[in-house]
C-alpha positions as CSV (number, residue, x, y, z in Angstrom):
1,M,0.0,0.0,-0.1
2,D,1.5,3.2,-0.9
3,T,2.4,5.4,2.2
4,W,1.6,9.1,0.5
5,I,-2.0,8.9,2.2
6,R,-2.4,9.6,5.6
7,N,-5.7,8.2,7.2
8,E,-7.0,11.8,8.6
9,W,-10.5,11.1,10.0
10,S,-12.1,8.9,12.6
11,V,-9.8,5.5,12.5
12,S,-6.4,6.0,12.9
13,N,-3.5,3.9,11.5
14,S,-1.8,3.2,14.7
15,E,-5.1,0.9,15.8
16,Y,-4.5,-1.5,12.5
17,E,-0.6,-1.3,12.2
18,S,-1.0,-5.1,13.2
19,S,-3.6,-6.0,11.1
20,A,-3.7,-7.8,7.8
21,Q,-5.9,-6.3,6.3
22,G,-6.3,-3.3,3.3
23,K,-7.9,0.0,3.2
24,V,-11.1,1.6,2.0
25,Y,-11.2,5.2,0.4
26,L,-14.4,6.7,-0.2
27,V,-13.2,9.1,-3.0
28,G,-15.7,11.7,-4.4
29,A,-15.4,11.6,-8.5
30,G,-16.9,15.1,-9.0
31,P,-20.0,16.2,-11.0
32,G,-19.6,13.8,-13.8
33,D,-16.8,16.0,-16.1
34,P,-13.8,13.5,-15.6
35,D,-11.4,16.2,-15.3
36,L,-13.3,17.4,-12.2
37,I,-12.1,14.8,-9.7
38,T,-9.0,15.6,-7.2
39,V,-5.5,14.6,-7.7
40,K,-5.8,12.7,-5.0
41,G,-8.9,11.3,-5.8
42,L,-6.9,10.7,-9.2
43,R,-3.8,8.9,-7.0
44,C,-6.2,6.7,-5.3
45,L,-7.7,5.3,-8.4
46,R,-4.8,4.9,-10.0
47,T,-3.4,2.6,-7.3
48,A,-6.6,0.8,-6.0
49,D,-7.6,-2.9,-6.2
50,V,-10.9,-2.7,-6.2
51,V,-12.9,-0.3,-7.4
52,L,-16.5,0.1,-6.2
53,Y,-18.3,2.9,-8.6
54,D,-21.6,4.2,-8.9
55,R,-24.0,4.5,-12.0
56,L,-22.9,8.1,-13.3
57,I,-19.3,7.7,-13.0
58,S,-17.6,8.2,-16.4
59,Q,-16.3,5.5,-18.5
60,E,-12.9,7.7,-18.8
61,L,-12.9,7.7,-15.2
62,L,-13.2,3.9,-14.7
63,D,-10.1,3.7,-17.4
64,E,-8.0,5.6,-14.9
65,A,-7.8,2.6,-12.9
66,R,-4.7,0.2,-13.0
67,P,-5.0,-2.7,-15.2
68,G,-5.9,-5.6,-13.3
69,A,-8.0,-3.9,-11.2
70,T,-11.6,-5.3,-10.1
71,R,-14.4,-3.2,-11.0
72,V,-17.6,-3.3,-9.1
73,F,-20.8,-1.6,-10.7
74,V,-22.9,-0.7,-7.6
75,G,-25.1,1.8,-9.2
76,K,-28.4,3.5,-8.0
77,G,-31.1,4.8,-10.4
78,P,-34.9,5.5,-10.1
79,A,-36.2,2.4,-8.7
80,C,-33.6,-0.3,-10.0
81,H,-30.5,-0.5,-7.2
82,A,-27.6,-3.1,-8.9
83,L,-27.0,-3.7,-5.0
84,E,-28.8,-2.6,-1.6
85,Q,-26.5,-0.4,0.5
86,T,-25.9,-3.0,3.1
87,M,-24.5,-5.0,0.6
88,I,-22.2,-2.5,-0.7
89,N,-21.2,-2.3,2.9
90,E,-20.6,-5.7,3.0
91,L,-18.5,-5.4,-0.1
92,L,-16.0,-2.9,1.2
93,I,-15.7,-4.9,4.2
94,A,-15.3,-8.0,2.5
95,Y,-12.5,-6.5,0.2
96,A,-10.4,-4.8,2.6
97,R,-10.6,-7.6,5.0
98,Q,-8.6,-9.6,2.0
99,N,-5.6,-7.3,2.0
100,C,-7.2,-5.2,-0.8
101,V,-6.9,-1.6,-1.1
102,V,-10.6,-0.2,-2.2
103,V,-11.9,2.7,-3.8
104,R,-15.5,3.8,-3.4
105,L,-15.9,6.1,-6.0
106,K,-18.9,8.1,-5.4
107,G,-20.5,10.9,-7.8
108,G,-20.2,14.6,-6.4
109,D,-19.1,14.3,-3.2
110,P,-19.2,11.1,-1.0
111,F,-21.0,13.3,2.2
112,I,-23.8,14.9,0.4
113,F,-26.6,12.8,-0.3
114,G,-24.1,10.1,-1.4
115,R,-24.4,7.8,1.3
116,G,-20.5,8.0,2.5
117,G,-21.8,8.7,6.1
118,E,-23.5,5.5,6.0
119,E,-20.6,3.4,4.7
120,A,-18.0,5.3,6.8
121,E,-20.5,3.9,9.7
122,A,-19.9,0.8,8.6
123,L,-16.4,0.5,8.2
124,A,-15.8,1.7,11.4
125,Q,-18.1,-0.6,13.3
126,A,-16.2,-3.1,11.2
127,K,-12.9,-1.5,12.4
128,I,-11.8,-1.3,8.6
129,P,-9.2,1.6,8.1
130,F,-10.5,4.1,5.7
131,E,-10.5,7.7,4.6
132,I,-12.9,10.0,3.0
133,V,-11.3,11.7,0.2
134,P,-13.8,14.7,-0.8
135,G,-14.9,15.5,-4.1
136,I,-16.2,18.8,-6.2
137,S,-20.1,18.4,-5.4
138,A,-22.9,18.7,-8.1
139,A,-25.0,21.5,-5.7
140,V,-22.5,23.9,-6.8
141,A,-20.3,22.8,-9.5
142,V,-23.4,22.2,-12.0
143,P,-24.9,25.7,-11.5
144,A,-21.9,27.2,-12.1
145,Y,-21.3,25.6,-15.3
146,A,-24.9,26.9,-15.9
147,G,-23.8,30.4,-15.0
148,I,-25.4,30.3,-11.7
149,P,-23.6,31.6,-8.8
150,V,-25.4,30.0,-5.7
151,T,-23.8,33.1,-3.4
152,H,-23.8,36.4,-4.4
153,R,-22.9,39.5,-2.7
154,D,-25.9,41.7,-3.9
155,H,-28.2,38.6,-4.2
156,A,-27.8,35.4,-2.0
157,S,-26.1,35.5,1.2
158,A,-26.7,32.0,2.2
159,V,-27.2,28.3,0.2
160,T,-29.5,25.7,1.1
161,I,-28.7,22.2,0.0
162,V,-32.0,19.5,0.5
163,T,-32.9,16.5,-1.2
164,G,-36.0,15.7,-2.8
165,H,-36.2,12.5,-1.6
166,D,-36.1,10.9,1.6
167,G,-34.2,8.0,2.7
168,H,-37.8,5.7,1.8
169,K,-37.3,6.2,-1.6
170,Q,-40.2,8.7,-1.4
171,P,-40.7,12.3,-2.2
172,S,-39.2,13.8,0.6
173,Q,-42.0,14.9,3.4
174,R,-39.7,15.5,6.2
175,L,-38.4,18.5,5.0
176,N,-40.6,22.0,5.6
177,W,-40.6,23.4,2.3
178,E,-42.9,26.3,2.8
179,A,-40.2,27.4,5.7
180,L,-37.1,26.6,3.0
181,A,-38.7,28.9,0.4
182,K,-38.9,31.8,2.7
183,L,-35.4,31.4,3.9
184,G,-34.1,33.5,0.6
185,G,-30.5,32.8,-1.0
186,T,-30.2,30.1,-3.3
187,L,-32.2,26.7,-2.5
188,V,-30.4,23.9,-4.3
189,V,-32.8,20.5,-4.6
190,L,-30.7,17.3,-5.9
191,M,-32.7,14.8,-7.2
192,G,-35.6,16.7,-7.2
193,V,-37.3,15.7,-10.7
194,K,-40.0,13.5,-8.7
195,A,-40.8,15.8,-6.0
196,L,-40.9,18.8,-8.4
197,P,-44.7,19.3,-8.6
198,N,-45.1,18.5,-5.2
199,F,-42.5,20.9,-3.5
200,T,-43.4,23.7,-6.1
201,N,-47.2,23.3,-4.8
202,R,-46.3,23.8,-1.4
203,W,-44.0,27.0,-2.4
204,Q,-46.9,28.5,-4.1
205,I,-49.4,27.8,-0.6
206,S,-46.8,29.4,1.2
207,L,-47.0,32.1,-1.6
208,S,-50.9,32.4,-1.5
209,A,-50.5,34.9,1.8
210,P,-50.9,39.0,1.1
211,W,-47.5,40.0,-0.7
212,K,-46.6,42.5,1.9
213,Q,-46.6,39.9,4.8
214,V,-44.4,37.4,2.8
215,S,-41.8,39.9,1.2
216,V,-38.9,40.1,3.8
217,H,-38.4,36.6,3.6
218,L,-39.3,35.8,-0.3
219,P,-38.8,37.2,-3.8
220,P,-41.9,37.6,-5.6
221,P,-43.4,34.7,-7.3
222,S,-42.0,35.4,-10.4
223,S,-38.8,34.9,-9.2
224,A,-36.2,33.0,-11.3
225,A,-35.7,29.0,-11.1
226,S,-33.8,26.6,-13.1
227,S,-34.1,23.3,-13.5
228,I,-30.3,21.3,-15.2
229,C,-30.3,17.6,-16.2
230,A,-27.5,15.4,-16.4
231,R,-25.1,17.2,-14.2
232,R,-21.8,18.3,-15.9
233,S,-21.5,16.4,-19.0
234,A,-21.7,16.5,-22.9
235,G,-25.8,16.8,-21.9
236,M,-26.1,18.7,-19.6
237,R,-29.0,21.0,-20.1
238,T,-30.5,24.2,-18.4
239,Y,-34.1,25.6,-18.0
240,A,-35.1,28.5,-16.7
241,S,-38.8,29.7,-15.6
242,S,-40.1,31.2,-12.9
243,K,-40.9,29.2,-8.9
244,T,-44.7,28.9,-10.5
245,S,-44.4,27.6,-13.6
246,L,-41.4,25.0,-12.9
247,P,-43.6,22.1,-12.7
248,M,-44.2,22.5,-16.1
249,L,-41.2,22.3,-17.7
250,W,-41.2,18.6,-16.8
251,P,-43.5,17.3,-19.1
252,V,-43.1,19.7,-21.9
253,C,-39.0,19.7,-21.8
254,N,-39.0,16.0,-21.1
255,I,-36.6,16.5,-18.2
256,N,-35.7,12.7,-16.9
257,K,-33.6,12.1,-13.6
258,P,-29.9,11.4,-14.4
259,I,-29.2,12.8,-10.5
C-alpha cells in the first residue's frame, strides 16, 4: 500500500498497524466531468485493487484504474439498485479484509447525499481503516457551469442544499418546504425531478398570503428558478423559468432523472 495517503478521519492508522487487512477510500469523483476529480482522488483510483463505482461515473474515469483492478458496479437509478446499501457496505468490508486497497468511487462528494456517512459508519464499526477523499459537489459545480453563482453579494448571502427524496425512496416529506421557500438566498434541490410538483405546489401555497406579509422572506412568485439536467457532461441542459411555472417544464421539456 502506498504510504503517501494518511488516514485523517476517525480511524487511526496506529490502531491497525498489526492487522493484515487493506484500506477503503471513499472518493468523490466530482459532478460528471472526469477532469473534475481531485488529484488525490485520481491517485487513489490509480492504485486501487478494487473499485466499487456508481452509475454516473464516466467510462473515461474508470479507465484510470490500474490494469488488473477489479471493477464492481454498485450504481443506483430511479427504482433500480444494482445492490442495496447494506450489501455495498458488506462488499467494502469483505474486500478490505482480503488485504485490498478499495476505492468507493462516488459522484459528487461522498458526504453530500452520497451515503458516504453510512459507509463510513459501517467501516468504523467493522474496524476497517478508511479515509474520506472529498469531491466537488454537483450542488455548486453544476450551477456554476450553467452560469448561476449560488452565492452573490448583492443577491444571495446563503445557500441551502436539500434532497428531493428521503431515505424511503419517496418525495421528501420531512422537509418544511414552506419554510425553505422563505429562507432567502439560493435553494438547491438534488434528485428533485419526481418531487418537483409536490414542493413547488407547497411553495405556491406559502406564497398565497398577501405579498406585503411575506416580502421580507421571499422573492416575488415570478422570481427565477432553473432546472439543470445531466450534471456536468456533454448532455447537460439548463431550463429557466419562474418558480411557479417550473413544474410545467418537466413534461414539456422531457426532463429526466440523471441525478
